[in-house]
TORKOL-4160 file (C-alpha; in steps of 0.2 Angstrom, whole numbers, padded with zeros to 4 digits, m for minus):
481
<pt num="1" X="0445" Y="0617" Z="1400"/>
<pt num="2" X="0427" Y="0621" Z="1397"/>
<pt num="3" X="0415" Y="0610" Z="1407"/>
<pt num="4" X="0405" Y="0604" Z="1393"/>
<pt num="5" X="0420" Y="0600" Z="1382"/>
<pt num="6" X="0427" Y="0590" Z="1397"/>
<pt num="7" X="0411" Y="0581" Z="1399"/>
<pt num="8" X="0410" Y="0576" Z="1381"/>
<pt num="9" X="0429" Y="0571" Z="1381"/>
<pt num="10" X="0425" Y="0559" Z="1396"/>
<pt num="11" X="0410" Y="0552" Z="1386"/>
<pt num="12" X="0421" Y="0548" Z="1371"/>
<pt num="13" X="0434" Y="0540" Z="1382"/>
<pt num="14" X="0420" Y="0528" Z="1389"/>
<pt num="15" X="0414" Y="0524" Z="1372"/>
<pt num="16" X="0431" Y="0521" Z="1364"/>
<pt num="17" X="0434" Y="0503" Z="1369"/>
<pt num="18" X="0419" Y="0498" Z="1359"/>
<pt num="19" X="0423" Y="0490" Z="1342"/>
<pt num="20" X="0418" Y="0501" Z="1327"/>
<pt num="21" X="0413" Y="0491" Z="1312"/>
<pt num="22" X="0420" Y="0496" Z="1296"/>
<pt num="23" X="0411" Y="0493" Z="1279"/>
<pt num="24" X="0420" Y="0481" Z="1268"/>
<pt num="25" X="0426" Y="0487" Z="1251"/>
<pt num="26" X="0424" Y="0476" Z="1236"/>
<pt num="27" X="0435" Y="0485" Z="1225"/>
<pt num="28" X="0448" Y="0474" Z="1216"/>
<pt num="29" X="0461" Y="0489" Z="1217"/>
<pt num="30" X="0458" Y="0491" Z="1235"/>
<pt num="31" X="0459" Y="0472" Z="1238"/>
<pt num="32" X="0476" Y="0472" Z="1229"/>
<pt num="33" X="0483" Y="0486" Z="1239"/>
<pt num="34" X="0477" Y="0478" Z="1255"/>
<pt num="35" X="0485" Y="0462" Z="1251"/>
<pt num="36" X="0502" Y="0470" Z="1247"/>
<pt num="37" X="0501" Y="0481" Z="1263"/>
<pt num="38" X="0497" Y="0466" Z="1274"/>
<pt num="39" X="0512" Y="0456" Z="1267"/>
<pt num="40" X="0501" Y="0444" Z="1257"/>
<pt num="41" X="0515" Y="0440" Z="1245"/>
<pt num="42" X="0519" Y="0423" Z="1236"/>
<pt num="43" X="0535" Y="0415" Z="1231"/>
<pt num="44" X="0551" Y="0426" Z="1232"/>
<pt num="45" X="0541" Y="0440" Z="1240"/>
<pt num="46" X="0532" Y="0443" Z="1224"/>
<pt num="47" X="0515" Y="0438" Z="1216"/>
<pt num="48" X="0515" Y="0419" Z="1214"/>
<pt num="49" X="0508" Y="0420" Z="1196"/>
<pt num="50" X="0522" Y="0432" Z="1191"/>
<pt num="51" X="0535" Y="0420" Z="1198"/>
<pt num="52" X="0527" Y="0405" Z="1190"/>
<pt num="53" X="0526" Y="0414" Z="1173"/>
<pt num="54" X="0544" Y="0419" Z="1174"/>
<pt num="55" X="0549" Y="0401" Z="1178"/>
<pt num="56" X="0539" Y="0394" Z="1164"/>
<pt num="57" X="0547" Y="0407" Z="1152"/>
<pt num="58" X="0564" Y="0401" Z="1157"/>
<pt num="59" X="0560" Y="0383" Z="1156"/>
<pt num="60" X="0553" Y="0386" Z="1139"/>
<pt num="61" X="0569" Y="0395" Z="1134"/>
<pt num="62" X="0579" Y="0381" Z="1141"/>
<pt num="63" X="0569" Y="0368" Z="1130"/>
<pt num="64" X="0571" Y="0378" Z="1114"/>
<pt num="65" X="0589" Y="0381" Z="1114"/>
<pt num="66" X="0597" Y="0367" Z="1103"/>
<pt num="67" X="0613" Y="0377" Z="1098"/>
<pt num="68" X="0630" Y="0381" Z="1106"/>
<pt num="69" X="0638" Y="0397" Z="1109"/>
<pt num="70" X="0656" Y="0396" Z="1116"/>
<pt num="71" X="0666" Y="0380" Z="1122"/>
<pt num="72" X="0667" Y="0386" Z="1140"/>
<pt num="73" X="0649" Y="0382" Z="1143"/>
<pt num="74" X="0653" Y="0363" Z="1142"/>
<pt num="75" X="0672" Y="0362" Z="1144"/>
<pt num="76" X="0673" Y="0372" Z="1160"/>
<pt num="77" X="0658" Y="0365" Z="1169"/>
<pt num="78" X="0649" Y="0349" Z="1163"/>
<pt num="79" X="0665" Y="0341" Z="1156"/>
<pt num="80" X="0674" Y="0344" Z="1173"/>
<pt num="81" X="0659" Y="0338" Z="1183"/>
<pt num="82" X="0658" Y="0322" Z="1173"/>
<pt num="83" X="0676" Y="0318" Z="1177"/>
<pt num="84" X="0673" Y="0322" Z="1195"/>
<pt num="85" X="0659" Y="0310" Z="1197"/>
<pt num="86" X="0663" Y="0296" Z="1183"/>
<pt num="87" X="0682" Y="0297" Z="1183"/>
<pt num="88" X="0684" Y="0300" Z="1165"/>
<pt num="89" X="0682" Y="0317" Z="1156"/>
<pt num="90" X="0695" Y="0329" Z="1148"/>
<pt num="91" X="0702" Y="0344" Z="1159"/>
<pt num="92" X="0709" Y="0358" Z="1148"/>
<pt num="93" X="0725" Y="0367" Z="1151"/>
<pt num="94" X="0717" Y="0379" Z="1162"/>
<pt num="95" X="0714" Y="0366" Z="1175"/>
<pt num="96" X="0732" Y="0359" Z="1174"/>
<pt num="97" X="0738" Y="0377" Z="1177"/>
<pt num="98" X="0725" Y="0379" Z="1191"/>
<pt num="99" X="0717" Y="0394" Z="1184"/>
<pt num="100" X="0699" Y="0387" Z="1187"/>
<pt num="101" X="0691" Y="0383" Z="1203"/>
<pt num="102" X="0680" Y="0368" Z="1206"/>
<pt num="103" X="0666" Y="0377" Z="1216"/>
<pt num="104" X="0656" Y="0380" Z="1200"/>
<pt num="105" X="0658" Y="0362" Z="1192"/>
<pt num="106" X="0654" Y="0355" Z="1210"/>
<pt num="107" X="0636" Y="0361" Z="1208"/>
<pt num="108" X="0634" Y="0350" Z="1192"/>
<pt num="109" X="0644" Y="0336" Z="1199"/>
<pt num="110" X="0632" Y="0335" Z="1214"/>
<pt num="111" X="0618" Y="0333" Z="1201"/>
<pt num="112" X="0627" Y="0320" Z="1192"/>
<pt num="113" X="0631" Y="0310" Z="1208"/>
<pt num="114" X="0612" Y="0311" Z="1213"/>
<pt num="115" X="0607" Y="0304" Z="1196"/>
<pt num="116" X="0620" Y="0291" Z="1197"/>
<pt num="117" X="0614" Y="0285" Z="1214"/>
<pt num="118" X="0597" Y="0284" Z="1208"/>
<pt num="119" X="0602" Y="0274" Z="1193"/>
<pt num="120" X="0596" Y="0288" Z="1181"/>
<pt num="121" X="0612" Y="0294" Z="1174"/>
<pt num="122" X="0607" Y="0293" Z="1156"/>
<pt num="123" X="0616" Y="0305" Z="1144"/>
<pt num="124" X="0600" Y="0315" Z="1141"/>
<pt num="125" X="0597" Y="0319" Z="1159"/>
<pt num="126" X="0616" Y="0323" Z="1162"/>
<pt num="127" X="0613" Y="0336" Z="1148"/>
<pt num="128" X="0596" Y="0343" Z="1152"/>
<pt num="129" X="0595" Y="0343" Z="1171"/>
<pt num="130" X="0609" Y="0355" Z="1173"/>
<pt num="131" X="0601" Y="0366" Z="1160"/>
<pt num="132" X="0585" Y="0366" Z="1170"/>
<pt num="133" X="0594" Y="0370" Z="1186"/>
<pt num="134" X="0602" Y="0386" Z="1178"/>
<pt num="135" X="0585" Y="0390" Z="1170"/>
<pt num="136" X="0577" Y="0391" Z="1188"/>
<pt num="137" X="0592" Y="0401" Z="1194"/>
<pt num="138" X="0589" Y="0413" Z="1180"/>
<pt num="139" X="0571" Y="0414" Z="1184"/>
<pt num="140" X="0575" Y="0419" Z="1202"/>
<pt num="141" X="0587" Y="0433" Z="1196"/>
<pt num="142" X="0573" Y="0439" Z="1184"/>
<pt num="143" X="0561" Y="0441" Z="1199"/>
<pt num="144" X="0573" Y="0449" Z="1210"/>
<pt num="145" X="0578" Y="0462" Z="1197"/>
<pt num="146" X="0559" Y="0466" Z="1196"/>
<pt num="147" X="0558" Y="0468" Z="1215"/>
<pt num="148" X="0574" Y="0479" Z="1215"/>
<pt num="149" X="0566" Y="0491" Z="1202"/>
<pt num="150" X="0550" Y="0492" Z="1212"/>
<pt num="151" X="0560" Y="0498" Z="1227"/>
<pt num="152" X="0571" Y="0510" Z="1217"/>
<pt num="153" X="0557" Y="0517" Z="1206"/>
<pt num="154" X="0540" Y="0510" Z="1205"/>
<pt num="155" X="0529" Y="0496" Z="1198"/>
<pt num="156" X="0527" Y="0505" Z="1182"/>
<pt num="157" X="0545" Y="0505" Z="1178"/>
<pt num="158" X="0548" Y="0488" Z="1185"/>
<pt num="159" X="0535" Y="0480" Z="1174"/>
<pt num="160" X="0544" Y="0486" Z="1158"/>
<pt num="161" X="0562" Y="0480" Z="1163"/>
<pt num="162" X="0566" Y="0466" Z="1151"/>
<pt num="163" X="0574" Y="0452" Z="1160"/>
<pt num="164" X="0591" Y="0446" Z="1155"/>
<pt num="165" X="0601" Y="0442" Z="1171"/>
<pt num="166" X="0620" Y="0439" Z="1173"/>
<pt num="167" X="0633" Y="0441" Z="1187"/>
<pt num="168" X="0651" Y="0445" Z="1189"/>
<pt num="169" X="0663" Y="0453" Z="1201"/>
<pt num="170" X="0668" Y="0469" Z="1191"/>
<pt num="171" X="0650" Y="0477" Z="1188"/>
<pt num="172" X="0647" Y="0476" Z="1207"/>
<pt num="173" X="0662" Y="0486" Z="1212"/>
<pt num="174" X="0654" Y="0503" Z="1210"/>
<pt num="175" X="0639" Y="0497" Z="1219"/>
<pt num="176" X="0648" Y="0490" Z="1234"/>
<pt num="177" X="0658" Y="0506" Z="1235"/>
<pt num="178" X="0643" Y="0517" Z="1235"/>
<pt num="179" X="0634" Y="0506" Z="1248"/>
<pt num="180" X="0650" Y="0508" Z="1259"/>
<pt num="181" X="0651" Y="0527" Z="1256"/>
<pt num="182" X="0632" Y="0530" Z="1261"/>
<pt num="183" X="0633" Y="0518" Z="1276"/>
<pt num="184" X="0634" Y="0528" Z="1292"/>
<pt num="185" X="0640" Y="0513" Z="1302"/>
<pt num="186" X="0655" Y="0509" Z="1291"/>
<pt num="187" X="0664" Y="0498" Z="1304"/>
<pt num="188" X="0649" Y="0488" Z="1307"/>
<pt num="189" X="0646" Y="0485" Z="1289"/>
<pt num="190" X="0664" Y="0480" Z="1287"/>
<pt num="191" X="0665" Y="0469" Z="1302"/>
<pt num="192" X="0648" Y="0461" Z="1301"/>
<pt num="193" X="0644" Y="0459" Z="1283"/>
<pt num="194" X="0658" Y="0462" Z="1271"/>
<pt num="195" X="0672" Y="0452" Z="1280"/>
<pt num="196" X="0661" Y="0437" Z="1285"/>
<pt num="197" X="0654" Y="0435" Z="1268"/>
<pt num="198" X="0671" Y="0437" Z="1260"/>
<pt num="199" X="0679" Y="0425" Z="1273"/>
<pt num="200" X="0666" Y="0411" Z="1271"/>
<pt num="201" X="0666" Y="0412" Z="1252"/>
<pt num="202" X="0685" Y="0412" Z="1250"/>
<pt num="203" X="0688" Y="0399" Z="1263"/>
<pt num="204" X="0675" Y="0387" Z="1255"/>
<pt num="205" X="0683" Y="0390" Z="1238"/>
<pt num="206" X="0700" Y="0386" Z="1245"/>
<pt num="207" X="0694" Y="0370" Z="1254"/>
<pt num="208" X="0685" Y="0364" Z="1238"/>
<pt num="209" X="0700" Y="0367" Z="1227"/>
<pt num="210" X="0712" Y="0359" Z="1240"/>
<pt num="211" X="0702" Y="0343" Z="1239"/>
<pt num="212" X="0701" Y="0342" Z="1220"/>
<pt num="213" X="0719" Y="0349" Z="1216"/>
<pt num="214" X="0727" Y="0340" Z="1230"/>
<pt num="215" X="0736" Y="0355" Z="1236"/>
<pt num="216" X="0732" Y="0373" Z="1242"/>
<pt num="217" X="0730" Y="0385" Z="1228"/>
<pt num="218" X="0722" Y="0402" Z="1225"/>
<pt num="219" X="0714" Y="0400" Z="1208"/>
<pt num="220" X="0708" Y="0418" Z="1209"/>
<pt num="221" X="0726" Y="0425" Z="1209"/>
<pt num="222" X="0731" Y="0413" Z="1196"/>
<pt num="223" X="0717" Y="0418" Z="1185"/>
<pt num="224" X="0721" Y="0437" Z="1188"/>
<pt num="225" X="0740" Y="0434" Z="1185"/>
<pt num="226" X="0737" Y="0425" Z="1168"/>
<pt num="227" X="0723" Y="0436" Z="1161"/>
<pt num="228" X="0728" Y="0453" Z="1168"/>
<pt num="229" X="0746" Y="0454" Z="1174"/>
<pt num="230" X="0753" Y="0443" Z="1160"/>
<pt num="231" X="0739" Y="0447" Z="1147"/>
<pt num="232" X="0742" Y="0429" Z="1140"/>
<pt num="233" X="0723" Y="0429" Z="1135"/>
<pt num="234" X="0728" Y="0437" Z="1119"/>
<pt num="235" X="0734" Y="0420" Z="1112"/>
<pt num="236" X="0716" Y="0417" Z="1108"/>
<pt num="237" X="0714" Y="0434" Z="1099"/>
<pt num="238" X="0715" Y="0452" Z="1102"/>
<pt num="239" X="0705" Y="0467" Z="1098"/>
<pt num="240" X="0707" Y="0486" Z="1099"/>
<pt num="241" X="0704" Y="0495" Z="1115"/>
<pt num="242" X="0687" Y="0503" Z="1109"/>
<pt num="243" X="0680" Y="0486" Z="1103"/>
<pt num="244" X="0667" Y="0485" Z="1117"/>
<pt num="245" X="0661" Y="0503" Z="1114"/>
<pt num="246" X="0661" Y="0502" Z="1095"/>
<pt num="247" X="0655" Y="0484" Z="1092"/>
<pt num="248" X="0653" Y="0473" Z="1108"/>
<pt num="249" X="0641" Y="0483" Z="1118"/>
<pt num="250" X="0630" Y="0488" Z="1103"/>
<pt num="251" X="0629" Y="0470" Z="1098"/>
<pt num="252" X="0625" Y="0463" Z="1115"/>
<pt num="253" X="0611" Y="0476" Z="1117"/>
<pt num="254" X="0604" Y="0474" Z="1100"/>
<pt num="255" X="0588" Y="0482" Z="1097"/>
<pt num="256" X="0587" Y="0488" Z="1115"/>
<pt num="257" X="0601" Y="0501" Z="1111"/>
<pt num="258" X="0590" Y="0516" Z="1107"/>
<pt num="259" X="0579" Y="0513" Z="1122"/>
<pt num="260" X="0595" Y="0511" Z="1133"/>
<pt num="261" X="0601" Y="0528" Z="1127"/>
<pt num="262" X="0584" Y="0536" Z="1129"/>
<pt num="263" X="0583" Y="0529" Z="1146"/>
<pt num="264" X="0600" Y="0536" Z="1152"/>
<pt num="265" X="0594" Y="0553" Z="1147"/>
<pt num="266" X="0577" Y="0552" Z="1156"/>
<pt num="267" X="0582" Y="0541" Z="1171"/>
<pt num="268" X="0582" Y="0549" Z="1188"/>
<pt num="269" X="0599" Y="0554" Z="1196"/>
<pt num="270" X="0598" Y="0540" Z="1209"/>
<pt num="271" X="0600" Y="0527" Z="1195"/>
<pt num="272" X="0617" Y="0535" Z="1190"/>
<pt num="273" X="0626" Y="0522" Z="1200"/>
<pt num="274" X="0620" Y="0508" Z="1189"/>
<pt num="275" X="0626" Y="0518" Z="1173"/>
<pt num="276" X="0642" Y="0521" Z="1182"/>
<pt num="277" X="0644" Y="0502" Z="1184"/>
<pt num="278" X="0640" Y="0499" Z="1166"/>
<pt num="279" X="0654" Y="0511" Z="1160"/>
<pt num="280" X="0666" Y="0505" Z="1173"/>
<pt num="281" X="0664" Y="0487" Z="1167"/>
<pt num="282" X="0666" Y="0492" Z="1149"/>
<pt num="283" X="0682" Y="0502" Z="1153"/>
<pt num="284" X="0690" Y="0488" Z="1164"/>
<pt num="285" X="0687" Y="0475" Z="1150"/>
<pt num="286" X="0693" Y="0487" Z="1137"/>
<pt num="287" X="0710" Y="0487" Z="1145"/>
<pt num="288" X="0712" Y="0469" Z="1141"/>
<pt num="289" X="0718" Y="0463" Z="1124"/>
<pt num="290" X="0707" Y="0448" Z="1122"/>
<pt num="291" X="0689" Y="0453" Z="1121"/>
<pt num="292" X="0673" Y="0443" Z="1119"/>
<pt num="293" X="0654" Y="0447" Z="1119"/>
<pt num="294" X="0650" Y="0436" Z="1134"/>
<pt num="295" X="0662" Y="0446" Z="1146"/>
<pt num="296" X="0650" Y="0460" Z="1147"/>
<pt num="297" X="0634" Y="0450" Z="1148"/>
<pt num="298" X="0634" Y="0454" Z="1167"/>
<pt num="299" X="0630" Y="0473" Z="1164"/>
<pt num="300" X="0614" Y="0468" Z="1153"/>
<pt num="301" X="0602" Y="0468" Z="1168"/>
<pt num="302" X="0608" Y="0486" Z="1173"/>
<pt num="303" X="0605" Y="0491" Z="1155"/>
<pt num="304" X="0588" Y="0484" Z="1155"/>
<pt num="305" X="0584" Y="0495" Z="1170"/>
<pt num="306" X="0587" Y="0510" Z="1159"/>
<pt num="307" X="0577" Y="0502" Z="1145"/>
<pt num="308" X="0563" Y="0500" Z="1157"/>
<pt num="309" X="0564" Y="0519" Z="1162"/>
<pt num="310" X="0562" Y="0523" Z="1143"/>
<pt num="311" X="0547" Y="0512" Z="1140"/>
<pt num="312" X="0538" Y="0518" Z="1156"/>
<pt num="313" X="0540" Y="0536" Z="1149"/>
<pt num="314" X="0534" Y="0532" Z="1132"/>
<pt num="315" X="0515" Y="0536" Z="1130"/>
<pt num="316" X="0510" Y="0538" Z="1112"/>
<pt num="317" X="0522" Y="0526" Z="1104"/>
<pt num="318" X="0524" Y="0513" Z="1118"/>
<pt num="319" X="0514" Y="0499" Z="1108"/>
<pt num="320" X="0524" Y="0502" Z="1093"/>
<pt num="321" X="0540" Y="0501" Z="1103"/>
<pt num="322" X="0535" Y="0485" Z="1112"/>
<pt num="323" X="0530" Y="0477" Z="1096"/>
<pt num="324" X="0547" Y="0481" Z="1088"/>
<pt num="325" X="0556" Y="0474" Z="1103"/>
<pt num="326" X="0545" Y="0458" Z="1104"/>
<pt num="327" X="0547" Y="0454" Z="1085"/>
<pt num="328" X="0565" Y="0458" Z="1084"/>
<pt num="329" X="0571" Y="0449" Z="1100"/>
<pt num="330" X="0559" Y="0434" Z="1097"/>
<pt num="331" X="0565" Y="0431" Z="1079"/>
<pt num="332" X="0583" Y="0433" Z="1084"/>
<pt num="333" X="0581" Y="0421" Z="1099"/>
<pt num="334" X="0572" Y="0408" Z="1089"/>
<pt num="335" X="0585" Y="0408" Z="1075"/>
<pt num="336" X="0600" Y="0408" Z="1087"/>
<pt num="337" X="0592" Y="0395" Z="1099"/>
<pt num="338" X="0586" Y="0383" Z="1086"/>
<pt num="339" X="0596" Y="0386" Z="1070"/>
<pt num="340" X="0613" Y="0395" Z="1071"/>
<pt num="341" X="0627" Y="0384" Z="1077"/>
<pt num="342" X="0618" Y="0368" Z="1081"/>
<pt num="343" X="0628" Y="0355" Z="1070"/>
<pt num="344" X="0642" Y="0353" Z="1083"/>
<pt num="345" X="0628" Y="0347" Z="1096"/>
<pt num="346" X="0618" Y="0337" Z="1084"/>
<pt num="347" X="0634" Y="0327" Z="1079"/>
<pt num="348" X="0637" Y="0322" Z="1097"/>
<pt num="349" X="0620" Y="0313" Z="1098"/>
<pt num="350" X="0625" Y="0304" Z="1082"/>
<pt num="351" X="0642" Y="0299" Z="1090"/>
<pt num="352" X="0633" Y="0294" Z="1106"/>
<pt num="353" X="0625" Y="0279" Z="1096"/>
<pt num="354" X="0642" Y="0272" Z="1095"/>
<pt num="355" X="0642" Y="0268" Z="1113"/>
<pt num="356" X="0627" Y="0257" Z="1110"/>
<pt num="357" X="0634" Y="0248" Z="1095"/>
<pt num="358" X="0653" Y="0244" Z="1097"/>
<pt num="359" X="0662" Y="0256" Z="1109"/>
<pt num="360" X="0677" Y="0245" Z="1111"/>
<pt num="361" X="0681" Y="0245" Z="1092"/>
<pt num="362" X="0676" Y="0263" Z="1088"/>
<pt num="363" X="0687" Y="0279" Z="1090"/>
<pt num="364" X="0683" Y="0297" Z="1085"/>
<pt num="365" X="0694" Y="0311" Z="1079"/>
<pt num="366" X="0687" Y="0328" Z="1079"/>
<pt num="367" X="0697" Y="0338" Z="1066"/>
<pt num="368" X="0689" Y="0355" Z="1069"/>
<pt num="369" X="0695" Y="0371" Z="1078"/>
<pt num="370" X="0698" Y="0365" Z="1096"/>
<pt num="371" X="0684" Y="0363" Z="1108"/>
<pt num="372" X="0671" Y="0365" Z="1094"/>
<pt num="373" X="0661" Y="0351" Z="1101"/>
<pt num="374" X="0657" Y="0345" Z="1118"/>
<pt num="375" X="0666" Y="0329" Z="1124"/>
<pt num="376" X="0662" Y="0315" Z="1136"/>
<pt num="377" X="0648" Y="0325" Z="1145"/>
<pt num="378" X="0638" Y="0323" Z="1129"/>
<pt num="379" X="0641" Y="0304" Z="1126"/>
<pt num="380" X="0643" Y="0297" Z="1143"/>
<pt num="381" X="0654" Y="0282" Z="1139"/>
<pt num="382" X="0673" Y="0279" Z="1138"/>
<pt num="383" X="0674" Y="0280" Z="1119"/>
<pt num="384" X="0691" Y="0284" Z="1113"/>
<pt num="385" X="0690" Y="0302" Z="1107"/>
<pt num="386" X="0703" Y="0315" Z="1101"/>
<pt num="387" X="0702" Y="0333" Z="1096"/>
<pt num="388" X="0715" Y="0345" Z="1090"/>
<pt num="389" X="0724" Y="0353" Z="1105"/>
<pt num="390" X="0726" Y="0372" Z="1107"/>
<pt num="391" X="0735" Y="0376" Z="1123"/>
<pt num="392" X="0744" Y="0393" Z="1124"/>
<pt num="393" X="0763" Y="0394" Z="1126"/>
<pt num="394" X="0768" Y="0396" Z="1144"/>
<pt num="395" X="0786" Y="0394" Z="1141"/>
<pt num="396" X="0790" Y="0409" Z="1131"/>
<pt num="397" X="0794" Y="0402" Z="1114"/>
<pt num="398" X="0796" Y="0415" Z="1100"/>
<pt num="399" X="0787" Y="0405" Z="1086"/>
<pt num="400" X="0774" Y="0394" Z="1094"/>
<pt num="401" X="0761" Y="0384" Z="1085"/>
<pt num="402" X="0748" Y="0373" Z="1094"/>
<pt num="403" X="0742" Y="0357" Z="1087"/>
<pt num="404" X="0727" Y="0365" Z="1079"/>
<pt num="405" X="0738" Y="0378" Z="1071"/>
<pt num="406" X="0750" Y="0365" Z="1064"/>
<pt num="407" X="0736" Y="0355" Z="1057"/>
<pt num="408" X="0728" Y="0369" Z="1047"/>
<pt num="409" X="0745" Y="0375" Z="1040"/>
<pt num="410" X="0744" Y="0359" Z="1029"/>
<pt num="411" X="0730" Y="0347" Z="1034"/>
<pt num="412" X="0734" Y="0334" Z="1021"/>
<pt num="413" X="0752" Y="0333" Z="1025"/>
<pt num="414" X="0749" Y="0333" Z="1044"/>
<pt num="415" X="0737" Y="0318" Z="1042"/>
<pt num="416" X="0749" Y="0308" Z="1032"/>
<pt num="417" X="0763" Y="0311" Z="1045"/>
<pt num="418" X="0751" Y="0308" Z="1059"/>
<pt num="419" X="0743" Y="0292" Z="1053"/>
<pt num="420" X="0757" Y="0283" Z="1043"/>
<pt num="421" X="0750" Y="0266" Z="1048"/>
<pt num="422" X="0732" Y="0261" Z="1046"/>
<pt num="423" X="0731" Y="0252" Z="1063"/>
<pt num="424" X="0732" Y="0269" Z="1071"/>
<pt num="425" X="0718" Y="0277" Z="1060"/>
<pt num="426" X="0702" Y="0282" Z="1070"/>
<pt num="427" X="0686" Y="0274" Z="1065"/>
<pt num="428" X="0676" Y="0290" Z="1063"/>
<pt num="429" X="0682" Y="0308" Z="1058"/>
<pt num="430" X="0672" Y="0323" Z="1061"/>
<pt num="431" X="0675" Y="0339" Z="1050"/>
<pt num="432" X="0667" Y="0355" Z="1044"/>
<pt num="433" X="0663" Y="0354" Z="1026"/>
<pt num="434" X="0676" Y="0367" Z="1021"/>
<pt num="435" X="0690" Y="0355" Z="1025"/>
<pt num="436" X="0683" Y="0341" Z="1014"/>
<pt num="437" X="0691" Y="0346" Z="0998"/>
<pt num="438" X="0708" Y="0349" Z="1005"/>
<pt num="439" X="0709" Y="0331" Z="1013"/>
<pt num="440" X="0699" Y="0322" Z="1000"/>
<pt num="441" X="0714" Y="0312" Z="0994"/>
<pt num="442" X="0718" Y="0306" Z="1012"/>
<pt num="443" X="0699" Y="0301" Z="1014"/>
<pt num="444" X="0699" Y="0291" Z="0998"/>
<pt num="445" X="0715" Y="0282" Z="1001"/>
<pt num="446" X="0711" Y="0277" Z="1019"/>
<pt num="447" X="0693" Y="0271" Z="1014"/>
<pt num="448" X="0683" Y="0284" Z="1023"/>
<pt num="449" X="0665" Y="0286" Z="1018"/>
<pt num="450" X="0653" Y="0300" Z="1022"/>
<pt num="451" X="0640" Y="0293" Z="1033"/>
<pt num="452" X="0631" Y="0308" Z="1041"/>
<pt num="453" X="0628" Y="0327" Z="1037"/>
<pt num="454" X="0622" Y="0340" Z="1050"/>
<pt num="455" X="0618" Y="0358" Z="1046"/>
<pt num="456" X="0628" Y="0370" Z="1057"/>
<pt num="457" X="0626" Y="0388" Z="1052"/>
<pt num="458" X="0621" Y="0400" Z="1038"/>
<pt num="459" X="0635" Y="0411" Z="1042"/>
<pt num="460" X="0651" Y="0400" Z="1040"/>
<pt num="461" X="0667" Y="0409" Z="1044"/>
<pt num="462" X="0685" Y="0404" Z="1042"/>
<pt num="463" X="0688" Y="0386" Z="1048"/>
<pt num="464" X="0670" Y="0385" Z="1053"/>
<pt num="465" X="0659" Y="0378" Z="1039"/>
<pt num="466" X="0640" Y="0378" Z="1036"/>
<pt num="467" X="0639" Y="0359" Z="1039"/>
<pt num="468" X="0647" Y="0345" Z="1049"/>
<pt num="469" X="0652" Y="0329" Z="1041"/>
<pt num="470" X="0655" Y="0312" Z="1048"/>
<pt num="471" X="0666" Y="0300" Z="1039"/>
<pt num="472" X="0667" Y="0282" Z="1044"/>
<pt num="473" X="0681" Y="0270" Z="1039"/>
<pt num="474" X="0675" Y="0255" Z="1030"/>
<pt num="475" X="0684" Y="0238" Z="1028"/>
<pt num="476" X="0691" Y="0235" Z="1010"/>
<pt num="477" X="0678" Y="0222" Z="1006"/>
<pt num="478" X="0663" Y="0233" Z="1011"/>
<pt num="479" X="0670" Y="0248" Z="1004"/>
<pt num="480" X="0673" Y="0240" Z="0987"/>
<pt num="481" X="0655" Y="0234" Z="0987"/>
């Protein structure tokens, strides 16, 4: 080594322990990058303001929803939880046939139990606290989807993903298979991750169901046997194989559909697994005869990823696209959340007042398509209530009609046969307006008087009317006055 260079090198070594002062930068951009690099993150590993904004949005959405969508959102969760805690509540046929598990209702039952112990088990809290809990879970899913897209793509794409979470088993199958295929230590992944998680989850489900059913039962197999192997779900309606592709999927995506298609064409190849998960889910559910929009909701978050890719690549028309999505989705959300199909919930608030007045003398008969309204979870008192039953035939009868089907064949005749004596008549009847004319003779002869009317929908269909009517039976003296 050259002597001069050696001397200089030794001099540098002697000076190196000294601390070198760096000039601080005041750039906001630099500060943000420095915070991210140093791990200065807030809640859920993301910016605190983003998380709080997401939570606020979900809570606002929860507060604005005043309508109902499908019966299962009450009958398979809140109604079951109410029975678990307060010892009264109706269990549908799925529970007597052990097709449903108690793990999910146990979440709400725990909330109910806490409210009961605190002496705060009012009907309003029993309805809204579970809603609030699900809103918070939805907010967590929103934030984690945003984080996932930042990892897979970048923040520019992540910020344009619309947030519509969901979860189910089927969409995750391709993702798990891809993860297993790419993992170099497959045995380690299987032994230390897949099997422990599966064992703990299944064991917990078995133990919970053993406690509440009183016997060991594998509800997952029973559900699969009924809906897939026996395909008995068609009792509640069947659709052609292409229904999800021709109607279901386009309706669920709504105005996001063109952006989803554009995103699929422009998205990088590493996102093809998500597209495969979407197609896989649609194909699997297409093989079942009974189809519903809600069955494919779990793929919506994956679809929003491609919508985010589309919006991230739009330059000149991005503002117009965002305005279109905001206006169309906000108007639809407000209408479906505040207006469409609200009568069946509003009428329960009216019926709940009977619990305060004369619950021992009152009785209610809901003469609507079965499970149109919630039940005890929305009145929280042991009021005598009845509704038209509609369990499927599990005995193999050739010509089978459930109670609701027999009623709608000839409602007037059915009522005269069912209530031959006035002593058995319910004090209140709840019907859709489309049934009023057909049973008017019965209503008049039995001294029933219309006491309340609730708007339900602008789009009545079949047995579902535009309004919900409440009829109350009057005494002869009061009725004649």
